[in-house]
C-alpha positions in Angstrom: 6.5 -22.0 57.1 3.6 -24.4 57.0 5.8 -27.3 58.3 5.4 -25.7 61.7 1.7 -25.9 61.3 1.9 -29.5 60.4 4.0 -30.2 63.5 1.5 -28.5 65.7 -1.3 -30.6 64.1 0.6 -33.8 64.7 1.2 -32.8 68.4 -2.2 -31.3 69.4 -5.0 -32.4 67.1 -7.3 -35.3 67.8 -6.8 -38.5 65.9 -10.3 -37.9 64.5 -9.4 -34.4 63.1 -8.7 -33.8 59.4 -5.0 -33.0 59.2 -4.0 -30.4 56.7 -1.7 -32.7 54.8 -4.4 -35.4 54.6 -6.5 -33.2 52.3 -7.9 -35.1 49.2 -6.8 -32.1 47.1 -8.5 -29.8 44.7 -10.6 -30.2 41.6 -7.7 -28.8 39.6 -4.1 -29.4 40.7 -2.0 -26.4 41.6 1.3 -25.6 43.2 1.1 -25.5 47.0 1.9 -22.5 49.1 5.1 -22.7 51.1 3.7 -20.8 54.0 0.0 -21.6 54.3 -1.8 -25.0 54.4 -4.4 -25.7 51.8 -7.2 -25.1 54.3 -5.7 -21.7 55.3 -5.5 -20.8 51.6 -9.2 -21.7 51.2 -10.1 -19.5 54.1 -8.2 -16.6 52.5 -9.7 -17.1 49.1 -13.2 -17.0 50.5 -12.6 -13.9 52.5 -11.3 -12.0 49.5 -14.1 -13.2 47.2 -16.8 -10.9 45.8 -19.5 -13.2 47.1 -18.3 -12.9 50.6 -18.3 -9.1 50.5 -21.9 -9.1 49.2 -23.1 -10.9 52.3 -23.1 -7.6 54.3 -26.1 -6.4 52.3 -28.1 -9.6 52.2 -31.1 -10.2 54.5 -30.8 -12.7 57.3 -34.4 -12.4 58.6 -35.5 -8.8 58.7 -35.3 -6.9 55.5 -33.9 -3.3 55.7 -34.7 -2.9 59.4 -34.7 0.3 61.3 -31.6 0.0 63.5 -28.0 -0.8 63.1 -27.8 -4.0 65.2 -29.9 -6.5 63.2 -28.1 -9.5 61.7 -27.1 -9.7 58.0 -25.8 -12.7 56.2 -22.3 -11.4 56.9 -22.7 -10.9 60.6 -24.4 -14.3 60.8 -21.4 -15.9 58.9 -19.0 -14.3 61.4 -21.1 -15.7 64.3 -21.0 -19.2 62.8 -17.3 -18.9 62.2 -16.6 -17.9 65.8 -18.8 -20.7 67.3 -17.2 -23.2 64.9 -13.7 -22.2 65.9 -14.5 -22.5 69.6 -15.9 -26.0 69.1 -13.0 -27.1 66.9 -10.5 -25.7 69.4 -12.2 -27.4 72.4 -12.4 -30.7 70.5 -8.9 -30.5 69.1 -10.2 -30.5 65.6 -8.7 -28.5 62.6 -9.7 -24.9 63.2 -8.6 -23.8 59.8 -10.8 -26.3 58.1 -13.8 -25.4 60.3 -13.2 -21.7 59.7 -13.0 -22.0 55.9 -16.3 -24.0 55.8 -18.0 -21.5 58.0 -16.9 -18.5 56.0 -18.2 -20.1 52.8 -21.4 -21.8 53.9 -23.8 -19.1 52.9 -22.1 -17.6 49.8 -25.0 -18.8 47.6 -27.8 -17.3 49.5 -30.3 -15.2 47.6 -31.5 -11.6 48.2 -34.5 -11.4 50.5 -33.5 -14.4 52.6 -35.4 -17.6 52.4 -38.2 -15.9 50.5 -35.7 -15.4 47.6 -34.6 -19.0 47.9 -38.2 -20.3 47.6 -39.0 -18.1 44.6 -35.9 -19.2 42.6 -36.6 -22.8 43.6 -40.1 -22.5 42.1 -38.9 -20.6 39.0 -35.8 -22.6 37.9 -36.1 -25.9 36.2 -33.0 -26.9 38.1 -34.5 -26.1 41.5 -32.6 -24.0 43.9 -31.0 -24.6 47.3 -28.6 -22.1 48.9 -26.1 -24.8 50.0 -25.8 -26.2 46.4 -25.6 -22.6 45.1 -22.8 -21.8 47.6 -20.8 -24.7 46.1 -21.6 -23.5 42.6 -20.3 -20.0 43.6 -16.9 -21.3 44.7 -16.6 -23.9 41.9 -17.8 -21.9 38.9 -18.8 -18.3 39.5 -16.1 -16.6 41.5 -13.0 -15.1 39.9 -14.8 -14.2 36.7 -15.9 -17.8 36.1 -12.7 -19.5 37.1 -13.9 -20.5 40.6 -11.8 -20.6 43.8 -10.6 -24.2 43.3 -11.2 -25.1 47.0 -10.2 -28.3 48.7 -12.6 -31.2 48.6 -13.1 -31.1 52.3 -14.1 -27.4 52.4 -16.5 -28.0 49.4 -18.0 -31.0 51.2 -18.6 -28.9 54.3 -20.2 -26.1 52.4 -22.6 -28.4 50.6 -23.5 -30.4 53.7 -23.8 -27.6 56.3 -27.6 -27.8 56.7 -29.3 -30.0 59.3 -30.1 -32.5 56.6 -26.5 -32.7 55.3 -24.0 -35.4 56.1 -20.5 -33.8 56.2 -17.6 -36.2 55.7 -15.4 -34.5 58.3 -16.0 -33.7 62.0 -15.1 -30.1 61.2 -18.0 -30.1 58.8 -20.3 -31.4 61.5 -19.0 -28.6 63.8 -20.0 -26.0 61.3 -23.5 -27.5 60.8 -24.1 -27.3 64.6 -22.6 -23.8 64.7 -24.9 -22.6 62.0 -28.0 -23.8 63.8 -26.8 -22.5 67.2 -26.0 -19.1 65.7 -29.1 -18.4 63.6 -31.6 -19.7 66.2 -30.2 -17.7 69.0 -29.4 -14.4 67.2 -32.7 -14.5 65.3 -34.5 -14.8 68.7 -32.6 -11.6 69.7 -33.6 -9.8 66.5 -37.2 -10.9 66.8 -37.5 -9.6 70.3 -35.8 -6.3 69.2 -38.3 -6.0 66.3 -41.3 -6.7 68.5 -42.1 -10.0 66.8 -41.6 -11.9 70.0 -41.3 -11.6 73.7 -39.0 -13.7 75.9 -42.1 -15.0 77.7 -43.3 -16.7 74.4 -40.2 -18.9 74.1 -40.8 -22.6 74.7 -40.5 -23.1 78.5 -38.7 -26.4 78.3 -36.2 -25.1 75.8 -35.5 -22.1 78.1 -35.1 -24.4 81.0 -32.6 -26.5 79.1 -30.6 -23.7 77.4 -31.2 -20.6 79.5 -33.0 -17.3 78.9 -30.4 -15.0 77.3 -28.4 -15.4 74.0 -25.0 -15.7 75.6 -26.2 -18.4 78.1 -27.9 -20.4 75.4 -24.9 -20.4 73.1 -22.5 -21.2 75.9 -24.8 -24.1 77.1 -25.0 -25.5 73.5 -21.2 -25.3 72.9 -20.4 -26.8 76.4 -22.8 -29.6 75.8 -21.3 -30.6 72.5 -17.8 -30.5 73.9 -18.8 -32.6 77.0 -20.5 -35.3 74.8 -18.0 -35.3 71.9 -14.5 -34.7 73.4 -12.2 -37.6 72.5 -14.9 -39.3 70.5 -15.0 -40.1 66.7 -18.2 -38.0 66.4 -19.6 -34.6 67.2 -23.1 -34.4 68.6 -25.3 -32.9 71.4 -26.8 -34.8 74.3 -30.3 -36.1 73.5 -32.0 -33.6 75.8 -30.4 -30.5 74.3 -30.7 -31.8 70.7 -34.4 -32.1 71.3 -34.6 -28.7 72.9 -32.7 -27.1 69.9 -35.1 -28.7 67.5 -38.0 -27.3 69.6 -36.5 -23.8 69.4 -35.9 -24.1 65.7 -39.5 -25.3 65.0 -40.8 -22.5 67.2 -38.8 -19.9 65.3 -40.1 -21.1 61.9 -43.7 -21.0 63.1 -43.6 -17.8 65.1 -41.0 -15.7 63.4 -39.7 -16.8 60.0 -43.1 -17.4 58.4 -44.4 -14.1 59.7 -41.3 -12.1 58.7 -41.4 -13.8 55.3 -45.0 -12.7 54.7 -44.1 -9.1 55.2 -41.8 -9.1 52.2 -43.0 -12.1 50.3 -45.4 -10.3 47.9 -42.9 -7.6 46.8 -39.9 -9.9 46.8 -41.7 -12.5 44.8 -43.0 -10.0 42.2 -39.5 -8.4 41.7 -37.6 -11.7 41.4 -40.3 -13.3 39.1 -40.2 -10.2 36.9 -36.4 -10.1 36.8 -36.2 -13.8 36.1 -38.6 -13.5 33.2 -36.7 -10.5 31.8 -33.2 -12.1 31.9 -34.3 -15.5 30.6 -35.8 -13.7 27.6 -32.7 -11.3 27.3 -29.9 -13.6 28.2 -27.5 -11.6 26.1 -27.8 -8.8 28.7 -26.4 -11.0 31.5 -23.0 -9.8 32.7 -20.0 -12.1 32.9 -19.5 -14.7 34.2 -23.2 -15.5 34.3 -23.7 -15.6 30.6 -21.7 -18.9 30.3 -24.6 -21.2 31.4 -28.0 -21.7 29.7 -30.5 -18.9 30.3 -32.4 -20.4 33.3 -29.3 -21.5 35.1 -27.5 -18.2 34.3 -30.4 -16.1 35.4 -30.7 -18.0 38.7 -26.9 -17.5 39.2 -27.2 -13.8 38.6 -30.3 -13.2 40.7 -29.0 -15.2 43.6 -25.8 -13.2 43.6 -27.6 -9.9 44.1 -27.9 -8.0 47.4 -31.3 -6.9 48.4 -30.8 -3.3 47.5 -29.2 -4.2 44.1 -32.2 -6.3 43.2 -34.6 -3.5 44.1 -32.5 -0.9 42.2 -32.3 -3.1 39.1 -36.0 -3.8 39.1 -36.7 -0.1 39.4 -34.3 0.8 36.6 -36.0 -1.6 34.3 -39.7 -1.2 35.2 -40.4 2.0 37.1 -40.8 5.2 35.0 -38.2 7.8 35.7 -38.9 11.5 36.0 -39.0 13.1 32.6 -39.8 9.8 30.8 -42.4 10.0 28.0 
């Protein structure tokens, strides 16, 4: 029963951890589970959601690559989850809360990676940001429009997982770091595999600080955060490694992400703009639960939910002539 979990938290968690029984609750009250804590229930709800399953066919950086070992949004999410759990465990924070936030942090990502996000941000009068959309997914779109009714702590962590966010829990800060550590390092690995990058091009100071291979860099980052933050009311890196992580991130944006985006930008932009125009003009064709909002919002919700291949298939079914067509 969950009382055993509560007792373990009382005994082993840091005084700065968010205890399961301290949750501020949900948007809608509901009966609690006799076996699972609220954070454990949130984790399970996210794992069984449709949005989570779709992550396996959404672009991380390289669209439809030749090879089986490139990252998708799903494999990235699992990486973030693993790093977040390791950090939470070492810092005696709430692993269940960190895991739930990590599993849900990218549920609102668009097809075609950040290219899709930029296009929808330009098209929608509401703007578009994947963290805000991830929260919209769990609040309004999942379970046929009922939402998952997650705890306020998990919702806060999802909304604030980016480097500009300010999570209200240390577990949320852990996920924010885990996200950056995961995508920077595994995107380097993918870029080298794709021929976009060679190890010799990596910033020399960042390599000196973190190490040359993926495993070493991740281990160094995690160890640094633990050594600086253990027993403290904060989670952060040392100044030297924080600066080196920023240098790696800037390098990746300039040397890899922008180049990769340009390869798919034209086609992805054309498809999403065309689909956006079609569904804002034919809102009655939007499937549930997307039809519940006004046309621009509903169309953004629908398009952002799509996998890369579904968006391409839908575009082709609407606009490319089929064999035998007159």
